C-alpha positions in Angstrom: 0.4 0.3 -0.1 1.0 3.8 -0.8 0.8 5.9 1.8 1.6 9.9 0.7 3.1 12.3 3.3 0.3 15.2 3.4 3.6 17.7 4.0 5.5 16.6 0.8 1.4 16.2 -0.7 1.3 20.3 0.0 4.9 20.9 -1.0 3.9 19.6 -4.5 0.9 21.1 -5.1 2.8 24.5 -4.0 6.0 24.4 -6.5 2.9 23.4 -9.2 0.8 26.4 -8.2 3.6 28.9 -8.0 5.1 28.3 -11.5 1.8 29.6 -12.8 2.0 32.9 -13.9 1.0 35.7 -12.5 -0.4 37.6 -14.7 -3.4 34.5 -14.9 -4.1 34.5 -10.9 -7.0 35.5 -9.6 -7.6 36.8 -6.5 -9.4 33.5 -5.8 -6.3 31.6 -6.7 -3.8 33.5 -4.6 -5.7 32.9 -1.2 -6.0 29.4 -2.1 -1.9 29.3 -2.9 -1.6 31.2 0.6 -4.0 29.0 2.8 -1.9 25.6 0.9 1.5 27.2 2.0 -0.3 28.4 5.7 -1.0 24.3 6.2 2.3 23.4 4.7 3.8 25.4 7.3 2.0 24.4 10.3 2.7 20.7 8.9 6.1 21.6 9.0 7.3 23.4 11.9 6.9 20.8 15.0 8.9 18.1 12.4 13.5 17.8 12.1 13.1 19.7 9.1 10.9 22.2 10.5 13.1 23.0 13.5 16.6 23.4 11.4 15.0 25.7 9.5 13.8 27.8 11.9 17.0 27.5 14.0 18.8 28.6 10.0 16.6 31.3 9.9 17.1 32.5 13.1 20.5 32.9 13.6 20.9 35.9 11.0 17.9 37.5 12.7 19.4 37.3 15.5 22.0 39.3 14.6 21.0 42.3 13.5 18.7 42.1 16.3 22.0 42.6 18.2 23.5 44.8 15.7 21.1 47.5 16.0 21.1 47.5 19.9 
């Protein structure tokens, strides 16, 4: 039996939706893309991959925050 990881499926959907040209997108289409990306973010956040992304992005943000003090 084939099992499909929901996060992988959403990532594929996001990539396919973002490949479309901007001029052809309606507001409804853009909203659906945003909702799909947010759902993907919620699914990835608690995983080790999500934590790694948070750590990688957190380092430069922390450096900028310290530099501004």
